[in-house]
KOLZA-491967 format. One record per residue (C-alpha): residue in three letters; x, y, z. Coordinates in steps of 0.25 Angstrom, whole numbers, plus 5000, padded with zeros to 4 digits. Example, Ala and Ser with C-alpha at 12.3 -4.5 7.8 and 13.67 -1.06 7.14 Angstrom:
BEGIN
(atom ALA,(5049,4982,5031))
(atom SER,(5055,4996,5029))
//
This chain:
BEGIN
(atom MET,(4916,4783,5277))
(atom ILE,(4901,4780,5283))
(atom HIS,(4896,4792,5278))
(atom ARG,(4903,4792,5265))
(atom ARG,(4897,4777,5261))
(atom SER,(4883,4783,5267))
(atom PHE,(4885,4795,5257))
(atom SER,(4888,4788,5245))
(atom ILE,(4876,4778,5246))
(atom ALA,(4867,4791,5249))
(atom LEU,(4872,4794,5237))
(atom ALA,(4870,4782,5229))
(atom ALA,(4856,4781,5235))
(atom ALA,(4852,4796,5230))
(atom ALA,(4857,4793,5215))
(atom LEU,(4850,4778,5215))
(atom PRO,(4835,4787,5211))
(atom LEU,(4841,4793,5201))
(atom ALA,(4850,4783,5195))
(atom ALA,(4836,4775,5194))
(atom ARG,(4828,4787,5188))
(atom ALA,(4841,4787,5178))
(atom GLN,(4840,4772,5173))
(atom ASP,(4824,4774,5173))
(atom TYR,(4822,4784,5166))
(atom PRO,(4812,4787,5160))
(atom LYS,(4801,4781,5170))
(atom GLN,(4791,4793,5171))
(atom PRO,(4786,4804,5159))
(atom VAL,(4796,4811,5155))
(atom ARG,(4795,4828,5149))
(atom GLY,(4800,4835,5140))
(atom ILE,(4798,4849,5143))
(atom VAL,(4799,4858,5129))
(atom SER,(4805,4873,5130))
(atom ASN,(4797,4878,5118))
(atom ALA,(4782,4879,5115))
(atom PRO,(4773,4866,5108))
(atom GLY,(4777,4865,5093))
(atom THR,(4789,4870,5093))
(atom GLY,(4803,4863,5088))
(atom THR,(4808,4861,5103))
(atom ASP,(4794,4854,5107))
(atom ILE,(4792,4846,5093))
(atom THR,(4805,4840,5096))
(atom ALA,(4803,4838,5110))
(atom ARG,(4790,4830,5107))
(atom PHE,(4797,4821,5098))
(atom ILE,(4809,4818,5106))
(atom THR,(4800,4816,5119))
(atom LYS,(4789,4807,5112))
(atom GLN,(4801,4797,5108))
(atom MET,(4808,4799,5121))
(atom SER,(4793,4795,5126))
(atom GLN,(4792,4781,5117))
(atom LYS,(4806,4779,5119))
(atom TRP,(4806,4778,5135))
(atom GLY,(4791,4774,5135))
(atom VAL,(4787,4785,5147))
(atom PRO,(4780,4800,5142))
(atom VAL,(4788,4809,5138))
(atom PHE,(4780,4823,5139))
(atom VAL,(4783,4836,5131))
(atom GLU,(4780,4848,5141))
(atom ASN,(4781,4864,5133))
(atom LYS,(4788,4874,5144))
(atom ALA,(4789,4884,5134))
(atom GLY,(4795,4900,5138))
(atom ALA,(4808,4906,5142))
(atom GLY,(4815,4903,5129))
(atom GLY,(4815,4888,5136))
(atom ALA,(4818,4892,5151))
(atom LEU,(4803,4888,5154))
(atom ALA,(4805,4874,5151))
(atom THR,(4821,4872,5155))
(atom ASP,(4817,4880,5169))
(atom TYR,(4806,4868,5170))
(atom VAL,(4815,4857,5167))
(atom ALA,(4828,4863,5175))
(atom LYS,(4817,4861,5187))
(atom ALA,(4815,4846,5182))
(atom ALA,(4822,4835,5190))
(atom PRO,(4834,4830,5183))
(atom ASP,(4827,4815,5181))
(atom GLY,(4825,4817,5164))
(atom TYR,(4810,4819,5165))
(atom ASN,(4810,4833,5160))
(atom ILE,(4817,4836,5146))
(atom LEU,(4818,4851,5142))
(atom PHE,(4817,4850,5127))
(atom THR,(4822,4866,5124))
(atom THR,(4832,4872,5112))
(atom GLY,(4844,4879,5112))
(atom ALA,(4838,4890,5118))
(atom HIS,(4840,4882,5131))
(atom TYR,(4856,4886,5129))
(atom GLY,(4854,4902,5129))
(atom LEU,(4845,4901,5141))
(atom PRO,(4856,4906,5151))
(atom ALA,(4860,4916,5142))
(atom LEU,(4846,4922,5140))
(atom TYR,(4842,4923,5153))
(atom GLU,(4846,4931,5164))
(atom LYS,(4842,4921,5176))
(atom LEU,(4836,4906,5174))
(atom ALA,(4831,4895,5185))
(atom PHE,(4840,4885,5177))
(atom ASP,(4854,4882,5172))
(atom ALA,(4850,4879,5157))
(atom GLN,(4865,4874,5156))
(atom ALA,(4866,4868,5169))
(atom ASP,(4854,4862,5173))
(atom PHE,(4852,4854,5160))
(atom ILE,(4858,4842,5153))
(atom PRO,(4854,4842,5138))
(atom VAL,(4851,4828,5134))
(atom ALA,(4849,4832,5118))
(atom ALA,(4849,4841,5107))
(atom LEU,(4838,4835,5097))
(atom ALA,(4835,4845,5085))
(atom GLN,(4838,4860,5082))
(atom SER,(4832,4871,5074))
(atom PRO,(4837,4883,5066))
(atom ILE,(4834,4897,5067))
(atom VAL,(4826,4902,5055))
(atom VAL,(4829,4917,5050))
(atom PHE,(4815,4920,5041))
(atom VAL,(4807,4932,5036))
(atom PRO,(4793,4934,5031))
(atom ALA,(4790,4927,5018))
(atom ASP,(4791,4940,5011))
(atom SER,(4803,4945,5016))
(atom PRO,(4814,4953,5007))
(atom PHE,(4823,4945,5014))
(atom LYS,(4826,4932,5007))
(atom THR,(4839,4930,5013))
(atom VAL,(4848,4931,5027))
(atom GLN,(4857,4940,5020))
(atom ASP,(4845,4948,5016))
(atom LEU,(4842,4949,5030))
(atom ILE,(4857,4953,5033))
(atom ASP,(4857,4964,5024))
(atom ALA,(4844,4971,5028))
(atom ALA,(4850,4970,5044))
(atom LYS,(4864,4976,5038))
(atom LYS,(4857,4989,5034))
(atom SER,(4847,4989,5044))
(atom PRO,(4852,4985,5058))
(atom ASN,(4842,4981,5067))
(atom SER,(4830,4986,5056))
(atom LEU,(4828,4971,5054))
(atom SER,(4820,4962,5064))
(atom TYR,(4819,4949,5068))
(atom SER,(4812,4941,5076))
(atom SER,(4814,4929,5084))
(atom PRO,(4804,4920,5097))
(atom GLY,(4814,4930,5107))
(atom GLY,(4826,4935,5111))
(atom GLY,(4836,4923,5115))
(atom THR,(4827,4915,5107))
(atom SER,(4836,4905,5099))
(atom SER,(4829,4913,5086))
(atom HIS,(4833,4924,5092))
(atom LEU,(4848,4920,5094))
(atom ALA,(4849,4914,5081))
(atom ALA,(4847,4930,5074))
(atom VAL,(4854,4936,5083))
(atom MET,(4867,4926,5079))
(atom MET,(4863,4929,5066))
(atom ASN,(4864,4945,5067))
(atom ASN,(4877,4944,5074))
(atom GLN,(4883,4935,5063))
(atom ALA,(4876,4943,5051))
(atom GLY,(4880,4956,5060))
(atom ILE,(4868,4962,5058))
(atom ARG,(4856,4968,5069))
(atom MET,(4843,4965,5067))
(atom LEU,(4831,4968,5075))
(atom HIS,(4826,4956,5086))
(atom VAL,(4809,4955,5087))
(atom PRO,(4808,4945,5097))
(atom TYR,(4796,4937,5099))
(atom LYS,(4789,4928,5111))
(atom SER,(4788,4915,5100))
(atom ALA,(4794,4911,5088))
(atom SER,(4780,4908,5081))
(atom GLN,(4778,4924,5082))
(atom SER,(4790,4929,5079))
(atom ALA,(4790,4920,5065))
(atom LEU,(4776,4924,5063))
(atom ASP,(4778,4939,5064))
(atom VAL,(4792,4936,5054))
(atom ALA,(4782,4930,5045))
(atom SER,(4770,4941,5044))
(atom GLY,(4782,4951,5042))
(atom GLN,(4781,4958,5056))
(atom VAL,(4797,4955,5059))
(atom PRO,(4806,4952,5045))
(atom VAL,(4815,4941,5050))
(atom GLY,(4813,4930,5059))
(atom PHE,(4821,4919,5067))
(atom ASN,(4814,4908,5073))
(atom GLY,(4816,4893,5075))
(atom THR,(4811,4884,5064))
(atom GLY,(4797,4881,5070))
(atom ALA,(4792,4895,5068))
(atom ALA,(4797,4898,5057))
(atom LEU,(4793,4885,5047))
(atom PRO,(4777,4886,5047))
(atom LEU,(4779,4901,5043))
(atom LEU,(4789,4896,5033))
(atom HIS,(4779,4885,5028))
(atom ALA,(4768,4895,5026))
(atom GLY,(4777,4905,5017))
(atom LYS,(4777,4915,5029))
(atom ILE,(4791,4916,5030))
(atom ARG,(4806,4913,5022))
(atom ILE,(4817,4907,5031))
(atom LEU,(4829,4912,5027))
(atom ALA,(4838,4905,5034))
(atom ILE,(4840,4895,5047))
(atom SER,(4850,4897,5057))
(atom SER,(4857,4882,5056))
(atom ARG,(4869,4879,5052))
(atom LYS,(4864,4868,5044))
(atom ARG,(4851,4870,5035))
(atom SER,(4837,4864,5040))
(atom ALA,(4832,4852,5034))
(atom THR,(4819,4859,5034))
(atom LEU,(4823,4872,5027))
(atom PRO,(4834,4866,5018))
(atom GLN,(4831,4879,5008))
(atom VAL,(4834,4889,5019))
(atom PRO,(4850,4892,5021))
(atom THR,(4857,4894,5034))
(atom LEU,(4860,4905,5040))
(atom ASP,(4875,4901,5037))
(atom GLU,(4873,4899,5024))
(atom ALA,(4865,4912,5022))
(atom GLY,(4879,4921,5026))
(atom LEU,(4880,4919,5042))
(atom LYS,(4891,4908,5042))
(atom GLY,(4892,4899,5054))
(atom TYR,(4878,4904,5057))
(atom ASP,(4873,4892,5066))
(atom PHE,(4862,4893,5075))
(atom VAL,(4851,4880,5078))
(atom VAL,(4843,4879,5091))
(atom PRO,(4844,4864,5097))
(atom ILE,(4832,4857,5103))
(atom LEU,(4837,4851,5116))
(atom ALA,(4832,4841,5128))
(atom LEU,(4837,4843,5141))
(atom VAL,(4836,4839,5154))
(atom ARG,(4840,4843,5169))
(atom ALA,(4854,4844,5175))
(atom GLY,(4855,4832,5183))
(atom THR,(4848,4823,5174))
(atom PRO,(4856,4807,5176))
(atom ALA,(4863,4806,5164))
(atom PRO,(4857,4791,5161))
(atom ILE,(4843,4800,5159))
(atom VAL,(4851,4811,5151))
(atom ASP,(4855,4801,5142))
(atom ALA,(4842,4794,5141))
(atom ILE,(4835,4806,5137))
(atom GLY,(4844,4812,5127))
(atom ALA,(4847,4796,5120))
(atom ALA,(4831,4798,5119))
(atom ALA,(4830,4811,5113))
(atom THR,(4843,4809,5104))
(atom ALA,(4836,4796,5098))
(atom ALA,(4823,4802,5096))
(atom ALA,(4828,4815,5089))
(atom ALA,(4837,4806,5080))
(atom GLN,(4825,4799,5075))
(atom PRO,(4819,4803,5059))
(atom GLU,(4805,4808,5064))
(atom PHE,(4813,4819,5074))
(atom GLN,(4821,4823,5060))
(atom GLU,(4808,4825,5053))
(atom LEU,(4802,4832,5064))
(atom CYS,(4811,4841,5065))
(atom LYS,(4813,4844,5051))
(atom ALA,(4798,4847,5051))
(atom GLN,(4802,4859,5064))
(atom GLY,(4813,4862,5057))
(atom LEU,(4821,4856,5067))
(atom ASP,(4836,4850,5062))
(atom VAL,(4839,4837,5073))
(atom ALA,(4851,4839,5080))
(atom ILE,(4854,4827,5090))
(atom GLN,(4861,4829,5103))
(atom GLY,(4863,4819,5113))
(atom PRO,(4868,4824,5130))
(atom ALA,(4882,4822,5127))
(atom GLU,(4883,4831,5115))
(atom MET,(4874,4840,5121))
(atom LYS,(4881,4841,5132))
(atom VAL,(4894,4847,5126))
(atom SER,(4885,4856,5116))
(atom ALA,(4875,4863,5127))
(atom PRO,(4889,4873,5135))
(atom GLN,(4892,4877,5119))
(atom GLU,(4877,4879,5115))
(atom PHE,(4875,4887,5128))
(atom ALA,(4887,4896,5127))
(atom LYS,(4882,4898,5111))
(atom TRP,(4868,4904,5115))
(atom LYS,(4875,4913,5126))
(atom ARG,(4881,4918,5117))
(atom LEU,(4870,4921,5107))
(atom VAL,(4861,4926,5117))
(atom ALA,(4872,4937,5122))
(atom LEU,(4872,4940,5107))
(atom ALA,(4857,4943,5106))
(atom GLY,(4857,4950,5119))
(atom ALA,(4846,4940,5123))
(atom LYS,(4838,4939,5138))
(atom ALA,(4827,4934,5141))
(atom GLN,(4816,4937,5155))
(atom ASN,(4817,4928,5164))
//
């Protein structure tokens, strides 16, 4: 009996510091670790959200970019951080594809993280040079069916969301186009604009500047609904690929083991910031759509997303080098 009581007291004492940290959170600077480079949709989103967090909490919330390895670099960093909410990972839906894409990872993308908020989502755009003979998606499909693997397309790299969106289109349309992977979104888009590659699949961030400069023509977007930024552009569903729907969410996650009150505090601050009209205008300018989920909703949707991305990575036959 004495031993049992002593053990209970010890457990309670050990839990006190953690409970205190949760109650006082945040009482020191917080860092937002971004998996993408500065100027990307993920980065711009993270900077807006963290600024609002800082104002709400009264402590600095810094942004630190750790781009590389398809998001795995930033993810690995946060996986090694303490589960106390002082390192928040801002990443994309590519997080869901990491377990299927990499044979070995130092972390478990599903078990080692708690999703706290979905903030926005980006469609993938299908585009061609401004002077391309292809005017519609059906033109692409007809050309690809006539001569399989003769029509090439660019993406920011094997296993990226742009590549998976293209694979999904190829599979649904019953065609085979030749994939030309690049190391960056900007270069893959530029080579389409210059005519070196006839077709491109990319996020809106890389495509919009070229569209505004008159260098490319966007044939379709991958989301089920039309984009507020590109209302004149049809969806792939409207272009004949019925049921096609592929978007890339922008997410906030923390280390597994983070106390529930801290998870809820981060989720509440992030979703409140994303609900502001200024955030909607920011997203529209970047070709993003606001798509908000809190911790409870994400807990339900995350396993489905991991399963979906696993299927797409397998379909693409993509593997990344560790």
